[in-house]
C-alpha positions as a printed NumPy array, in Angstrom:
array([[ 14.574,   6.074,  13.355],
       [ 15.128,   4.463,   9.988],
       [ 11.58 ,   4.298,   8.626],
       [ 10.923,   1.443,   6.231],
       [  8.635,   3.46 ,   3.96 ],
       [ 11.273,   6.191,   3.606],
       [ 13.891,   3.591,   2.723],
       [ 11.584,   1.976,   0.172],
       [ 11.031,   5.362,  -1.456],
       [ 14.807,   5.913,  -1.588],
       [ 14.976,   2.571,  -3.409],
       [ 12.247,   3.79 ,  -5.781],
       [ 14.238,   6.919,  -6.614],
       [ 17.369,   4.92 ,  -7.439],
       [ 15.422,   2.264,  -9.327],
       [ 13.616,   4.791, -11.513],
       [ 16.876,   6.604, -12.22 ],
       [ 18.458,   3.342, -13.38 ],
       [ 15.439,   2.485, -15.51 ],
       [ 15.505,   5.909, -17.14 ],
       [ 19.15 ,   5.494, -18.115],
       [ 18.529,   1.973, -19.398],
       [ 15.611,   3.186, -21.5  ],
       [ 17.494,   6.225, -22.824],
       [ 21.308,   5.847, -22.808],
       [ 21.662,   9.449, -24.   ],
       [ 20.7  ,  10.676, -20.512],
       [ 23.553,  11.725, -18.233],
       [ 24.019,   9.773, -15.015],
       [ 26.037,   7.113, -13.215],
       [ 23.833,   4.047, -13.66 ],
       [ 26.307,   1.703, -11.956],
       [ 26.448,   3.9  ,  -8.852],
       [ 22.669,   4.19 ,  -8.627],
       [ 22.23 ,   0.471,  -9.287],
       [ 24.614,  -0.329,  -6.429],
       [ 22.748,   2.077,  -4.145],
       [ 19.402,   0.567,  -5.127],
       [ 20.6  ,  -2.962,  -4.381],
       [ 22.171,  -1.931,  -1.07 ],
       [ 18.98 ,  -0.238,   0.134],
       [ 16.931,  -3.275,  -0.908],
       [ 19.157,  -5.651,   1.068],
       [ 19.114,  -3.393,   4.115],
       [ 15.333,  -3.053,   4.187],
       [ 14.826,  -6.81 ,   3.829],
       [ 17.35 ,  -7.487,   6.597],
       [ 16.5  ,  -4.744,   9.097],
       [ 12.937,  -3.711,   8.302],
       [ 11.357,  -7.146,   8.182],
       [ 10.181,  -9.222,  11.145],
       [ 10.552, -12.911,  10.133],
       [  8.715, -14.151,  13.213],
       [  5.548, -12.182,  12.398],
       [  6.169, -12.266,   8.631],
       [  5.702,  -8.528,   8.162],
       [  7.646,  -5.394,   7.374],
       [  7.696,  -3.015,  10.327],
       [  7.424,   0.736,  10.708],
       [ 11.151,   1.225,  11.308],
       [ 14.291,  -0.837,  11.741],
       [ 14.103,  -2.922,  14.905],
       [ 10.563,  -1.804,  15.732],
       [  7.551,  -4.001,  16.385],
       [  5.178,  -1.236,  15.288],
       [  3.511,  -1.439,  11.891],
       [  2.875,   1.241,   9.276],
       [  0.132,   1.152,   6.659],
       [  2.556,   2.747,   4.183],
       [  4.236,  -0.651,   3.866],
       [  1.125,  -1.687,   1.913],
       [  2.761,   0.192,  -0.977],
       [  5.754,  -2.161,  -1.17 ],
       [  4.302,  -4.243,  -4.007],
       [  2.855,  -1.217,  -5.787],
       [  6.288,   0.417,  -5.983],
       [  7.845,  -2.759,  -7.396],
       [ 10.117,  -3.231,  -4.392],
       [  8.853,  -6.831,  -4.139],
       [  6.373,  -8.777,  -6.302],
       [  2.796,  -9.097,  -5.012],
       [  3.071, -12.869,  -4.573],
       [  6.1  , -12.603,  -2.292],
       [  5.177, -14.17 ,   1.084],
       [  6.579, -11.107,   2.872],
       [  4.203,  -8.848,   0.973],
       [  1.197, -11.047,   1.703],
       [  2.217, -11.302,   5.358],
       [  2.538,  -7.539,   5.614],
       [ -0.916,  -6.98 ,   4.122],
       [ -2.438,  -9.439,   6.582],
       [ -0.549,  -8.007,   9.577],
       [ -1.469,  -4.403,   8.784],
       [ -5.071,  -5.408,   8.266],
       [ -5.123,  -7.235,  11.598],
       [ -3.154,  -4.834,  13.803],
       [ -4.084,  -1.475,  12.284],
       [ -7.61 ,  -2.359,  11.22 ],
       [-10.476,  -0.225,  12.474],
       [-13.784,  -1.901,  11.668],
       [-12.523,  -2.866,   8.22 ],
       [-10.686,   0.396,   7.503],
       [ -7.029,   1.113,   8.294],
       [ -5.152,   3.488,  10.595],
       [ -1.774,   4.762,   9.396],
       [ -0.001,   3.514,  12.524],
       [ -0.745,   2.724,  16.141],
       [ -1.163,   5.616,  18.562],
       [ -1.491,   3.369,  21.603],
       [  0.949,   4.143,  24.387],
       [  2.168,   7.391,  22.883],
       [  2.839,   8.247,  19.282],
       [  6.115,   8.894,  17.517],
       [  4.597,  11.913,  15.77 ],
       [  4.248,  13.875,  19.017],
       [  0.503,  14.302,  18.598],
       [ -2.273,  13.164,  20.933],
       [ -3.714,   9.714,  20.339],
       [ -7.185,   8.877,  19.12 ],
       [ -6.688,   9.099,  15.366],
       [ -9.396,   7.796,  13.086],
       [ -8.905,   5.469,  10.142],
       [ -6.975,   7.138,   7.329],
       [ -8.968,   6.874,   4.143],
       [ -5.91 ,   7.01 ,   1.858],
       [ -4.458,   4.038,   3.748],
       [ -7.732,   2.166,   3.366],
       [ -7.521,   2.649,  -0.404],
       [ -3.927,   1.355,  -0.21 ],
       [ -5.306,  -1.764,   1.482],
       [ -7.833,  -2.236,  -1.325],
       [ -4.997,  -1.97 ,  -3.857],
       [ -2.868,  -4.44 ,  -1.903],
       [ -5.729,  -6.934,  -1.641],
       [ -6.245,  -6.777,  -5.392],
       [ -2.545,  -7.219,  -6.115],
       [ -2.231, -10.195,  -3.76 ],
       [ -5.047, -12.087,  -5.468],
       [ -8.09 , -11.032,  -3.461],
       [-10.076,  -8.892,  -5.92 ],
       [-13.456,  -9.607,  -4.329],
       [-12.273,  -8.313,  -0.96 ],
       [-10.672,  -5.322,  -2.68 ],
       [-13.917,  -4.458,  -4.441],
       [-15.936,  -4.881,  -1.256],
       [-13.632,  -2.49 ,   0.626],
       [-13.654,  -0.001,  -2.257],
       [-17.447,   0.061,  -2.345],
       [-17.556,   0.593,   1.409],
       [-15.195,   3.55 ,   1.066],
       [-17.361,   5.018,  -1.678],
       [-20.333,   4.858,   0.681],
       [-18.509,   7.133,   3.163],
       [-18.622,  10.125,   0.814],
       [-20.872,  13.038,   1.691],
       [-23.826,  14.265,  -0.356],
       [-21.57 ,  15.87 ,  -2.969],
       [-19.135,  12.953,  -3.175],
       [-16.296,  14.333,  -1.052],
       [-14.081,  12.619,   1.513],
       [-12.166,  13.913,   4.497],
       [ -8.754,  12.791,   5.695],
       [-10.024,  10.245,   8.224],
       [-13.147,   8.4  ,   9.268],
       [-14.361,   7.665,  12.78 ],
       [-15.895,   4.192,  12.524],
       [-17.404,   4.386,  16.025],
       [-19.135,   7.739,  15.511],
       [-19.824,   7.124,  11.827],
       [-18.483,  10.474,  10.645],
       [-15.617,  11.986,   8.688],
       [-12.692,  13.602,  10.536],
       [ -9.719,  15.819,   9.816],
       [ -8.9  ,  17.951,   6.807],
       [-11.851,  18.297,   4.469],
       [-11.858,  17.759,   1.577],
       [ -8.605,  15.797,   1.521],
       [ -6.821,  15.44 ,  -1.821],
       [ -4.952,  12.289,  -0.763],
       [ -8.242,  10.508,  -0.096],
       [ -9.542,  11.386,  -3.543],
       [ -6.268,  10.415,  -5.229],
       [ -6.584,   7.038,  -3.511],
       [-10.184,   6.721,  -4.689],
       [ -9.295,   7.441,  -8.318],
       [ -6.246,   5.176,  -8.295],
       [ -8.118,   2.225,  -6.825],
       [-11.068,   2.727,  -9.171],
       [ -8.79 ,   2.697, -12.225],
       [ -6.83 ,  -0.342, -11.01 ],
       [ -9.988,  -2.354, -10.294],
       [-11.508,  -1.397, -13.649],
       [ -8.354,  -2.376, -15.539],
       [ -8.148,  -5.702, -13.689],
       [-11.71 ,  -6.756, -14.478],
       [-11.218,  -7.776, -18.146],
       [ -8.185,  -9.933, -17.312],
       [ -9.997, -11.559, -14.393],
       [-13.062, -12.187, -16.546],
       [-10.938, -13.878, -19.205],
       [ -9.227, -16.024, -16.575],
       [-12.628, -17.07 , -15.18 ],
       [-13.857, -17.966, -18.646],
       [-10.731, -20.023, -19.304],
       [-11.168, -21.868, -16.02 ],
       [-14.807, -22.574, -16.768],
       [-14.155, -23.706, -20.323],
       [-10.953, -25.582, -19.712],
       [ -8.824, -23.07 , -21.606],
       [ -8.64 , -22.119, -25.241],
       [ -8.033, -24.872, -27.751],
       [ -4.792, -24.547, -29.674]])
């Protein structure tokens, strides 16, 4: 299968290579070739990895399954956060892969493509990705609420596992899990950095803007 997240990351590699050469022309590399590759991958993903009927990117080309990794599309710069396809993907992942407010990586119903038994819990890293996506798509209150809920799942010494079983109310999988903690730190920093800008915008709205 042609997985959408893998294709997006191939786009990221080409995009960052082009940016590096544009920022520092002394670097060796074929910017035109990488730019063409970047643009071709972008077109292909938008054509084959997007479901226009459901307004969401899918797990792989031609699939109806979803993948929480597509929440990273705006964060990578593949599309801007206000793009309707990004917003639709966030909403679809939240709806179809949601597990009592948290997020599973992908559906394991009816057999999984990873060859493992079903019954996975919610992936905490993916739930942090959802918080990031909510913030980026203009829903900071929901992002903060989800982040605070995730913080409350930590154990007595502040550690998180790989997954969380919302029904049993306990952590699952590898413990402690570095990816979960990387997600925690990243979301915390992003929310903290966004607060001053949001506060200024609220003040401007309340005061009718700054006089010139």
